[in-house]
C-alpha positions in Angstrom: -1.6 -42.0 -41.6 1.7 -43.2 -40.4 2.3 -46.9 -40.7 2.2 -48.5 -37.3 5.1 -50.3 -35.9 5.1 -54.0 -35.3 4.7 -53.5 -31.6 1.8 -51.0 -32.1 0.0 -53.5 -34.3 0.2 -56.1 -31.5 -1.8 -53.8 -29.3 -5.5 -53.2 -29.3 -7.6 -50.2 -28.1 -9.3 -51.6 -25.0 -11.1 -48.9 -23.0 -10.9 -45.3 -21.9 -10.8 -44.6 -18.2 -14.1 -42.7 -18.3 -17.6 -43.9 -17.4 -20.3 -43.1 -19.9 -23.0 -41.9 -17.5 -22.9 -38.3 -16.6 -21.5 -36.1 -19.4 -21.6 -35.6 -23.1 -18.0 -35.7 -24.4 -16.4 -34.4 -27.6 -14.8 -37.8 -27.9 -18.2 -39.3 -27.2 -17.0 -41.4 -24.3 -19.9 -40.7 -21.9 -19.5 -39.3 -18.4 -16.1 -38.1 -17.8 -14.5 -35.0 -19.3 -11.0 -36.3 -18.6 -8.8 -37.0 -21.5 -7.0 -40.3 -20.7 -5.1 -42.3 -23.3 -6.5 -45.7 -24.3 -4.5 -48.7 -23.1 -4.0 -51.4 -25.7 -3.7 -55.0 -24.7 -3.7 -58.0 -27.0 -7.1 -59.8 -27.3 -7.6 -63.5 -27.8 -7.2 -64.8 -31.3 -10.1 -64.1 -33.6 -11.4 -61.0 -31.7 -8.9 -58.6 -33.2 -8.8 -57.9 -36.9 -5.1 -58.3 -37.8 -5.8 -58.7 -41.5 -9.0 -58.0 -43.3 -10.1 -57.6 -46.9 -9.2 -54.2 -48.3 -12.6 -54.0 -50.1 -16.0 -55.3 -49.3 -18.7 -56.9 -51.5 -21.9 -54.9 -51.8 -24.4 -55.3 -49.0 -27.7 -56.9 -49.5 -30.5 -54.4 -50.2 -32.8 -53.4 -47.3 -36.3 -52.4 -48.0 -37.2 -49.3 -46.0 -40.2 -50.6 -44.2 -41.4 -48.5 -41.2 -41.0 -50.0 -37.8 -44.0 -50.8 -35.6 -42.2 -51.0 -32.2 -39.8 -49.0 -30.1 -37.1 -50.3 -27.7 -36.5 -49.5 -24.1 -34.9 -46.2 -25.2 -37.8 -45.2 -27.3 -36.0 -45.8 -30.6 -37.8 -47.4 -33.5 -36.9 -51.0 -34.0 -37.7 -53.7 -36.5 -36.4 -56.3 -38.9 -35.1 -55.7 -42.3 -36.4 -57.6 -45.4 -33.6 -60.0 -44.8 -34.6 -60.6 -41.2 -31.8 -58.6 -39.6 -32.7 -56.6 -36.5 -32.2 -52.8 -36.6 -32.5 -49.8 -34.4 -33.4 -46.4 -35.9 -34.9 -45.4 -39.2 -34.1 -47.5 -42.2 -34.1 -44.4 -44.4 -31.3 -42.8 -42.3 -28.4 -41.5 -44.5 -25.8 -43.6 -42.8 -26.3 -47.4 -42.6 -24.1 -49.0 -39.9 -24.0 -52.7 -40.2 -22.4 -54.7 -37.3 -21.0 -58.2 -37.6 -20.7 -59.4 -34.0 -20.2 -62.3 -31.7 -22.1 -62.3 -28.4 -19.3 -64.1 -26.5 -16.5 -61.8 -27.9 -15.4 -59.4 -25.0 -14.6 -56.6 -27.5 -18.1 -56.9 -29.0 -19.4 -56.6 -25.4 -17.2 -53.6 -24.8 -18.6 -51.9 -27.9 -22.1 -52.7 -26.9 -21.7 -51.5 -23.4 -19.4 -48.4 -23.9 -19.8 -47.2 -27.4 -23.2 -48.2 -28.8 -25.3 -46.3 -26.2 -23.9 -43.0 -27.2 -24.4 -43.7 -30.9 -28.0 -44.7 -30.2 -28.6 -41.6 -28.0 -27.2 -39.3 -30.6 -26.8 -40.2 -34.3 -29.4 -43.0 -34.3 -32.0 -41.0 -32.2 -31.4 -38.0 -34.5 -32.2 -40.1 -37.6 -28.7 -39.7 -39.0 -27.8 -43.4 -38.7 -29.5 -46.8 -38.5 -27.8 -49.7 -36.7 -28.2 -53.2 -38.2 -27.0 -56.3 -36.5 -25.6 -59.5 -38.1 -24.5 -62.6 -36.3 -20.9 -63.7 -36.8 -20.1 -66.3 -34.1 -16.5 -67.4 -33.8 -17.5 -70.8 -32.6 -13.9 -72.2 -32.6 -13.0 -69.9 -29.7 -16.4 -68.8 -28.4 -18.5 -72.0 -28.2 -21.5 -70.3 -26.7 -21.7 -67.5 -29.2 -23.9 -69.4 -31.6 -26.4 -70.5 -28.9 -26.5 -66.9 -27.7 -27.3 -65.7 -31.2 -30.1 -68.3 -31.4 -31.4 -67.1 -28.0 -31.6 -63.5 -29.2 -33.5 -64.6 -32.4 -35.8 -66.7 -30.3 -36.6 -63.7 -28.2 -37.2 -61.8 -31.5 -40.2 -64.1 -32.2 -42.0 -61.9 -29.7 -41.0 -58.7 -31.6 -38.0 -56.5 -32.4 -38.2 -54.8 -29.0 -37.8 -58.3 -27.3 -34.9 -59.1 -29.6 -33.0 -55.9 -28.6 -33.9 -56.5 -24.9 -32.2 -59.9 -25.2 -29.3 -58.5 -27.2 -28.5 -55.9 -24.5 -28.9 -58.4 -21.7 -26.5 -60.9 -23.3 -23.8 -58.3 -23.8 -24.3 -56.8 -20.3 -22.8 -59.8 -18.5 -21.1 -62.3 -20.9 -19.5 -64.2 -18.1 -22.9 -65.1 -16.6 -23.9 -67.3 -19.5 -20.7 -68.3 -21.3 -20.6 -71.8 -19.7 -22.4 -75.1 -19.8 -25.4 -73.5 -18.0 -26.0 -71.1 -20.9 -29.5 -72.4 -21.8 -30.7 -71.9 -18.2 -29.4 -68.4 -18.2 -31.1 -67.6 -21.5 -34.4 -68.9 -20.1 -34.0 -66.7 -17.1 -33.4 -63.7 -19.3 -36.4 -64.6 -21.3 -38.5 -64.6 -18.1 -37.2 -61.2 -17.2 -38.3 -59.9 -20.6 -41.8 -61.4 -20.1 -41.5 -63.9 -22.9 -43.5 -67.1 -23.1 -41.4 -69.8 -21.5 -42.7 -72.7 -23.5 -42.3 -71.0 -26.9 -38.8 -69.7 -26.0 -37.6 -73.0 -24.6 -38.8 -74.9 -27.7 -37.0 -72.5 -29.9 -33.8 -72.9 -27.9 -34.0 -76.7 -27.9 -34.5 -76.8 -31.7 -31.7 -74.4 -32.4 -34.3 -72.9 -34.7 -32.1 -70.2 -36.2 -28.9 -72.1 -36.9 -29.3 -71.8 -40.7 -30.1 -68.1 -40.5 -27.1 -67.4 -38.3 -24.9 -69.4 -40.7 -26.2 -67.3 -43.5 -25.2 -64.1 -41.7 -21.7 -65.6 -41.2 -21.4 -66.6 -44.9 -22.5 -63.1 -45.9 -19.8 -61.6 -43.6 -17.1 -63.8 -45.0 -18.1 -62.8 -48.5 -17.8 -59.2 -47.5 -14.3 -59.7 -46.1 -15.2 -60.1 -42.4 -12.9 -62.5 -40.4 -13.0 -61.1 -36.9 -15.4 -59.4 -34.5 -16.6 -56.8 -34.1 -16.5 -55.6 -37.7 -18.7 -52.7 -39.1 -19.7 -51.4 -42.5 -20.7 -47.8 -42.6 -22.3 -47.2 -46.0 -20.2 -50.2 -47.2 -16.9 -48.9 -45.8 -15.2 -51.2 -43.3 -14.1 -50.5 -39.8 -12.7 -53.6 -38.1 -12.5 -53.6 -34.3 -14.0 -52.1 -31.2 -12.5 -48.6 -31.7 -13.2 -45.6 -29.4 -16.4 -43.7 -30.0 -14.6 -40.8 -31.6 -13.7 -43.1 -34.5 -17.3 -43.8 -35.2 -18.4 -40.2 -34.6 -15.8 -39.0 -37.1 -16.8 -41.6 -39.6 -20.5 -40.8 -39.4 -19.8 -37.1 -39.6 -17.6 -37.6 -42.7 -20.3 -39.7 -44.4 -23.0 -37.1 -43.6 -20.8 -34.5 -45.2 -20.5 -36.6 -48.3 -16.9 -37.6 -47.6 -15.4 -41.1 -47.3 -13.8 -42.8 -44.4 -10.0 -42.8 -44.6 -8.8 -45.9 -46.4 -5.5 -47.8 -46.2 -2.5 -46.3 -48.1 -1.5 -48.2 -51.2 0.1 -51.5 -50.3 -1.1 -51.5 -46.7 -3.7 -53.8 -45.3 -7.0 -52.4 -44.1 -6.1 -53.6 -40.6 -3.0 -51.4 -40.7 -5.0 -48.4 -41.7 -7.6 -49.1 -39.0 -5.0 -49.4 -36.2 -4.4 -46.0 -34.6 -0.8 -44.8 -34.8 1.1 -44.3 -31.6 1.2 -41.1 -29.7 3.6 -38.4 -30.6 5.1 -38.6 -27.2 4.8 -41.0 -24.3 1.8 -40.2 -22.0 2.5 -38.8 -18.6 1.5 -41.0 -15.7 -0.9 -39.7 -13.2 0.4 -38.4 -9.9 -1.5 -40.1 -7.0 -1.0 -39.1 -3.4 -0.3 -41.9 -1.1 -0.8 -40.1 2.2 -4.5 -40.9 2.3 -5.2 -44.4 1.3 -7.9 -46.8 2.6 -5.5 -49.8 2.8 -2.6 -51.4 1.1 -1.0 -54.8 0.8 2.3 -55.9 -0.6 5.9 -54.7 -0.2 6.7 -51.0 -0.2 9.7 -51.9 -2.4 7.6 -53.6 -5.1 8.5 -52.3 -8.6 4.8 -51.9 -9.6 2.0 -50.1 -7.7 -1.6 -50.6 -8.5 -4.1 -48.2 -7.1 -7.8 -49.1 -7.2 -10.5 -46.6 -6.8 -13.4 -48.7 -5.6 -17.1 -48.5 -4.5 -18.3 -51.2 -2.2 -21.8 -51.1 -3.6 -20.6 -51.5 -7.2 -21.3 -54.9 -8.7 -18.3 -54.7 -11.0 -16.0 -53.9 -8.1 -17.5 -57.0 -6.4 -16.7 -59.1 -9.5 -13.1 -57.8 -9.5 -12.8 -58.6 -5.8 -14.2 -62.1 -6.3 -12.7 -63.2 -9.6 -9.5 -61.3 -10.3 -8.0 -59.8 -7.1 -7.4 -63.3 -5.4 -5.2 -64.4 -8.3 -3.4 -61.0 -8.3 -2.7 -61.5 -4.6 -1.3 -64.9 -5.1 0.8 -64.3 -8.3 1.7 -60.6 -8.0 1.2 -59.2 -4.5 2.4 -62.0 -2.3 5.4 -62.6 -4.6 6.7 -59.0 -4.0 6.0 -57.8 -7.6 3.1 -55.5 -6.8 2.0 -53.2 -4.0 -1.8 -52.9 -4.2 -3.5 -49.8 -2.8 -7.2 -49.1 -2.2 -8.8 -45.7 -2.5 -12.5 -44.8 -2.0 -14.6 -43.6 -4.8 -18.3 -44.0 -3.8 -20.7 -43.3 -6.7 -23.2 -41.6 -4.4 -25.8 -40.8 -7.1 -26.4 -44.5 -8.0 -24.9 -46.2 -4.9 -26.3 -44.3 -1.9 -24.9 -46.8 0.7 -21.4 -47.0 -0.9 -19.9 -44.2 1.2 -21.1 -45.9 4.4 -19.5 -49.1 3.2 -16.2 -47.3 2.8 -16.5 -46.0 6.4 -17.2 -49.6 7.6 -14.0 -50.9 5.9 -11.9 -48.1 7.3 -13.4 -48.7 10.8 -12.5 -52.3 10.6 -9.0 -51.2 9.6 -8.6 -49.6 13.0 -8.7 -53.1 14.4 -6.3 -54.5 11.7 -9.1 -56.1 9.7 -9.6 -53.8 6.7 -9.1 -56.6 4.2 -11.3 -59.0 6.0 -14.1 -56.4 6.0 -13.3 -55.5 2.4 -14.0 -59.2 1.5 -17.1 -59.4 3.7 -18.6 -56.2 2.3 -18.3 -57.5 -1.2 -19.3 -61.1 -0.5 -22.4 -60.0 1.4 -23.1 -57.0 -0.7 -26.7 -58.1 -1.3 -27.3 -58.1 2.5 -26.7 -54.4 2.9 -27.0 -52.8 -0.5 -30.2 -50.8 -0.8 -30.9 -50.8 2.9 -32.2 -47.4 4.1 -32.5 -48.3 7.8 -30.4 -50.4 10.1 -27.3 -50.2 7.9 -24.8 -49.6 10.7 -26.4 -52.6 12.6 -25.7 -54.8 9.6 -22.1 -53.5 9.3 -21.6 -54.1 13.1 -22.9 -57.6 12.6 -20.3 -58.2 9.9 -17.6 -56.8 12.3 -18.7 -59.1 15.1 -18.6 -62.1 12.7 -15.0 -61.2 12.0 -14.2 -61.2 15.8 -13.9 -57.4 16.1 -14.9 -55.3 19.1 -18.4 -54.5 18.2 -18.8 -51.5 20.5 -15.6 -49.8 19.3 -16.6 -50.5 15.7 -20.1 -49.1 16.1 -18.7 -46.0 17.7 -16.3 -45.5 14.8 -19.2 -45.8 12.3 -20.9 -42.7 13.8 -17.8 -40.7 14.6 -17.4 -39.1 11.2 -13.6 -39.4 11.5 -13.2 -40.8 8.0 -15.6 -38.5 6.2 -13.0 -36.0 5.1 -10.6 -38.7 4.0 -13.1 -40.5 1.9 -14.2 -37.2 0.3 -10.5 -36.4 -0.4 -10.1 -39.7 -2.2 -13.2 -39.0 -4.3 -12.0 -35.5 -5.1 -8.6 -36.8 -6.2 -10.3 -39.4 -8.4 -12.4 -36.7 -10.1 -9.2 -34.7 -10.7 -7.6 -37.7 -12.3 -10.6 -38.2 -14.6 -12.2 -41.1 -12.7 -15.9 -41.3 -13.1 -16.6 -45.0 -12.7 -15.6 -48.0 -10.7 -13.5 -50.0 -10.5 -10.8 -47.7 -11.9 -7.1 -48.7 -11.7 -3.8 -46.9 -12.1 -0.7 -49.1 -12.7 2.3 -47.0 -12.0 0.1 -44.0 -12.8 -1.4 -45.4 -16.1 -5.1 -46.0 -16.1 -7.1 -49.2 -16.8 -10.9 -49.0 -16.5 -13.4 -51.6 -15.4 -13.4 -55.2 -14.0 -11.0 -56.6 -16.5 -9.7 -60.1 -16.6 -6.5 -61.2 -14.8 -4.6 -61.6 -18.1 -5.0 -57.9 -18.8 -3.4 -56.9 -15.5 -0.7 -59.5 -15.9 0.2 -58.1 -19.3 0.2 -54.5 -18.0 2.2 -55.4 -15.0 4.7 -57.1 -17.2 5.1 -54.0 -19.3 5.4 -51.9 -16.2 8.3 -54.1 -15.0 10.0 -53.7 -18.3 9.5 -50.0 -18.2 7.5 -50.0 -21.4 3.9 -49.6 -20.1 3.6 -46.1 -21.7 4.2 -47.7 -25.1 0.9 -49.7 -24.8 -1.2 -46.5 -24.7 -2.6 -45.7 -28.1 -4.4 -42.5 -28.9 -5.4 -40.7 -32.0 -4.0 -37.3 -30.8 -2.6 -35.8 -27.6 -5.5 -34.2 -25.7 -5.2 -31.4 -23.3 -5.0 -32.9 -19.9 -7.8 -32.4 -17.4 -6.8 -29.8 -14.9 -5.7 -31.3 -11.6 -5.5 -28.0 -9.7 -7.1 -24.5 -9.6 -6.9 -22.6 -12.9 -7.8 -19.1 -13.9 -11.0 -18.9 -15.9 -11.5 -15.6 -17.8 -15.2 -14.6 -17.0 -14.9 -11.1 -18.3 -18.0 -10.3 -20.3 -19.7 -13.6 -19.4 -23.3 -13.9 -18.5 -23.8 -14.7 -14.8 -26.3 -14.7 -12.0 -25.6 -13.9 -8.3 -23.6 -11.3 -6.5 -20.6 -9.9 -8.3 -18.5 -10.1 -5.2 -19.7 -13.6 -4.1 -16.9 -15.6 -2.4 -17.3 -18.6 -4.7 -17.5 -18.4 -8.5 -19.0 -21.4 -10.3 -18.4 -21.5 -14.0 -20.3 -24.0 -16.1 -19.3 -25.0 -19.6 -22.5 -26.3 -21.1 -24.2 -27.6 -24.3 -27.9 -27.0 -24.7 -28.4 -30.2 -26.6 -26.5 -32.4 -24.1 -28.9 -34.6 -22.1 -26.5 -34.6 -19.1 -26.5 -30.8 -19.1 -30.3 -31.0 -19.1 -30.2 -33.4 -16.2 -27.9 -30.9 -14.3 -30.3 -28.1 -15.1 -33.3 -30.1 -13.9 -31.9 -31.7 -10.7 -28.9 -29.8 -9.4 -28.9 -26.3 -10.8 -32.1 -25.2 -9.0 -30.7 -26.3 -5.6 -27.5 -24.4 -6.2 -29.4 -21.3 -7.1 -31.8 -21.5 -4.2 -29.2 -22.3 -1.5 -26.1 -20.4 -2.7 -26.7 -18.0 -5.5 -29.8 -16.4 -4.0 -27.9 -16.2 -0.7 -25.1 -14.2 -2.2 -22.5 -16.9 -1.7 -22.1 -18.1 -5.3 -21.8 -16.3 -8.6 -22.9 -18.7 -11.3 -21.3 -18.1 -14.7 -22.6 -19.5 -18.0 -20.1 -20.5 -20.7 -20.8 -22.2 -24.0 -19.3 -25.5 -25.1 -21.4 -26.9 -28.0 -20.3 -30.4 -29.0 -21.2 -29.9 -32.6 -19.9 -33.3 -33.8 -22.7 -35.1 -31.9 -25.1 -32.2 -31.2 -25.6 -30.3 -34.5 -28.1 -27.8 -33.1 -26.1 -26.9 -29.9 -24.2 -24.0 -31.5 -27.3 -22.4 -32.7 -29.0 -22.9 -29.4 -26.1 -21.2 -27.6 -26.5 -18.3 -30.0 -30.2 -18.2 -29.4 -29.6 -17.8 -25.7 -27.3 -14.9 -26.3 -29.7 -13.3 -28.7 -32.3 -13.5 -26.0 -29.7 -11.9 -23.7 -29.7 -8.9 -26.0 -33.3 -8.4 -24.8 -32.4 -9.1 -21.2 -33.9 -12.6 -21.3 -30.9 -15.0 -21.2 -32.0 -17.0 -18.1 -35.5 -17.3 -19.5 -34.2 -18.7 -22.8 -31.6 -20.8 -21.0 -34.4 -22.4 -19.0 -36.8 -23.0 -21.9 -34.1 -24.5 -24.1 -33.3 -27.1 -21.5 -36.8 -27.8 -20.3 -38.0 -28.3 -23.9 -34.9 -29.8 -25.3 -36.8 -32.7 -26.9 -38.9 -30.3 -29.0 -35.9 -28.9 -31.0 -33.0 -31.4 -30.6 -32.3 -33.0 -33.9 -34.7 -30.7 -35.8 -33.7 -29.0 -39.0 -36.0 -26.1 -38.2 -34.5 -25.3 -34.9 -34.1 -21.7 -35.7 -37.8 -21.3 -36.2 -38.5 -23.1 -33.0 -36.1 -20.8 -31.1 -37.9 -17.8 -32.6 -41.2 -19.2 -31.3 -39.7 -19.5 -27.9 -38.6 -15.9 -28.1 -42.2 -15.0 -28.9 -43.5 -17.0 -25.9 -41.1 -15.1 -23.7 -42.5 -11.7 -24.9 -39.4 -10.8 -26.9 -39.3 -8.9 -30.2 -39.3 -11.9 -32.6 -38.1 -9.9 -35.6 -35.1 -8.5 -33.7 -34.4 -12.0 -32.3 -34.6 -13.7 -35.7 -32.3 -11.1 -37.3 -29.8 -11.7 -34.5 -30.0 -15.5 -34.8 -29.7 -15.6 -38.6 -26.9 -13.0 -38.7 -24.6 -15.1 -36.6 -23.9 -12.1 -34.4 -22.8 -14.3 -31.5 -21.1 -17.1 -33.4 -17.6 -15.9 -32.6 -18.2 -15.3 -28.9 -19.6 -18.8 -28.5 -16.5 -20.2 -30.2 -14.3 -18.1 -27.9 -15.9 -19.9 -25.0 -15.1 -23.2 -26.6 -11.5 -22.2 -27.3 -11.0 -21.1 -23.7 -12.6 -24.4 -22.4 -10.4 -26.5 -24.6 -7.3 -24.6 -23.3 -8.4 -25.4 -19.7 -8.8 -29.1 -20.5 -12.5 -29.3 -21.1 -13.6 -31.8 -23.7 -17.1 -32.6 -22.6 -20.2 -31.3 -20.9 -21.3 -30.3 -18.4 -17.9 -29.2 -17.0 -17.5 -26.9 -14.0 -14.9 -24.8 -12.3 -15.4 -23.7 -8.6 -12.9 -21.0 -7.9 -10.8 -22.6 -10.6 -11.2 -26.2 -9.3 -12.5 -28.6 -11.9 -15.6 -30.8 -11.5 -16.6 -33.1 -14.3 -20.0 -34.2 -15.3 -23.6 -34.0 -14.1 -22.7 -34.8 -10.5 -25.4 -34.9 -7.8 -26.1 -31.8 -5.7 -24.2 -33.2 -2.8 -20.9 -33.0 -4.7 -21.4 -29.3 -5.3 -22.7 -28.7 -1.8 -19.6 -30.3 -0.3 -17.2 -28.4 -2.6 -18.9 -25.1 -2.1 -19.1 -25.5 1.7 -15.4 -26.4 1.7 -14.4 -23.3 -0.2 -16.6 -21.1 2.0 -15.0 -22.6 5.1 -11.5 -21.9 3.7 -12.5 -18.2 3.4 -13.9 -18.0 6.9 
C-alpha cells in the first residue's frame, strides 16, 4: 500500500452516494449499483483513528453458549460469558468485535449503512459473529455513556431488547444527544415494550457504569483510542470504512489469510487509511434545463444540486436544520447557487411525487420556496394520506396567500409529470438511489449531513481542490449514463425475438433484492409486456461471490436446467425457495433435488453441475456486466438504458411505455 500524503491522512471516508435498500452490490453498499467515490471530510477529534497501537492484546475468551433469542431480523442474539451482546453464532469462524460510542456520528454511520449488510450476509450465513463493546468518548460525547447504560438497561429484558435499543439509538443520534436524553431513552423503552418502572430505575441508578468502564479499559489495553474500532479475529480495523473493506477482510480470514498490516515503520492508522485515487474523479454532468427551483446568484463559484423527496424525513431534517444556515452563510452571500431537483422514492413514499407537483405548482405563483418549507414543516399533515391529498395541498397554498383555484387546477393538470420523471431518471443515471442526495460542482455527498461538512466541501470547491477529498480504493467503472450495447447473443430469454423493447437483467440468485424483484415486479412485466409481445426479457448472470458464495453455483444450476429446457422453471424455484439453499454447504445436492422435482434427469443434471460445464459462460456474463458499469444486482438495461436496483413496477412501466411511444 502506498503511504498516504499528509492531506490524504487529514481526510476520512464518510459515505458513498448510494442508498442501501434495493440492490446487492459487489462493494456491499446496498441499493445502488452506481460506483461513486467516497468523499472524505475531517471528523471531530476522537472519532477518527489518527494513531492506534500497531498490535492488540489478546481478546478475552468467549464461551460458545447457544442463544435463546432472535432479533428483529431473525438472527440469533445473546450475551457472551463476559456480558457483551452479540448477533450471530458464537462459533462462527470470524469474530468481529466492535468498540463503539453511541454518540459518535461515524459509529452511527457504520451502524446505519454498513452493519445491516454484514448482518444480512456474513452473520446470517454463520460466517461471522458481531460482538459489541462500549467505548464512550465522554470528553467529546457527554451523552454516550448514558446511552450505553440505556442499552444495557434494555438488555435486562433480553438480548433482543438490547439490540432493539442499540438500533434505535443509532438511528437518530440527534434526537437524544441533549439534556433531554433520559426522556428519549424512556420513550424508546416504551416503544420496545419494556417495563417503564424497571427501565427507569436502571437509568436513574446508572446501573451499568462499572461494566461500561470495564469495556473501555479493555479497549484501551487492546490499543483502542477512537471509535469505531474493530477487531476481526484479533486484527484491528480502526474507523468507519466502506463495506468493501469489511467484506474483503472477512473473506480473507475465511480463506485463512490475514488482513493487510502496516508496512514496517508505519502506524496502523496509516495502513488503514485508503490511498488516494490514481486520478482525480470526474464530476457528474447535471442538466440545468429542468430544475424544480434555484436560489442564489447564477455567477456563484459553487453550485449545489439537491435531489429531494418531500416525504423523506431526512430531507425534512436537512431543510429544517442545515439549509437555513446554508442560505445565510453561503447562498445569500453569493458563494453558492442552490438547485432543487425531484427524486420521489415512490416505493416507500407514495405521496412524495404529489408533493413535488405541489411545490412546482406553487412555483408558478412565485412561491416555490414557501411551499417547499411548508411541505416539510407540515409533512406529518399530508404524509400517508390516501384521500384528500390535493385538498390538503390547496389548503397549504391558501395559507401562503396563493390563488387556490389556479393552484388546484395545476395539481390535476399533469403538466409537471414528465419533468419530475425526467429528474428522477437523471438521478438514477447518476447513481442516486436515496434522498437527500447532493452534488457540489458535480461531486456527490449523500444524506442529511451537518452544516460543517457542506462548509468544508464548499471551501474545497472554491479552492479548486474538491476532487482531492474523494478517496477510493480503486477506480471503478462508471455507471452508464446513456444507452449502451449489450451483447445478448446466445443469452437465455423469454418473449418475442422481434419485440420492440429488450430488457436485460443482470441477476444473482442469492441476492435478496433480486428475489424481491422476482416476486413483486417480474411477474407484472411478464404479464403486461412479455406475453403481449412488447418486451423480450433477457437473463444474464452476475453472481456476487464475495457476499453470496452459492450464487455462482446457482447460476450454473439454472443453465444446467436449461440444457433440459427448464431454465425458467429452475429460475423460479431458485428464487422462490432461496432461503432453503442460501448459505448451505450442500447447495449442489439441493439444486439436484429441485431438478428432480421439476421432472428433469437428475443424473444428467448432477453431472452438468459438478463438471462446471457452464462456469465460463456465467463468468462471461459477469465480465460483460462489469464492462458496462454493473457492480451490483439486480441491474437492468432497457434498450441499453440503465436502471439500478429492485425498483417498483411503476419505474419499469414508465420506462417501457416511454420507449414504446418513441417507436410509435
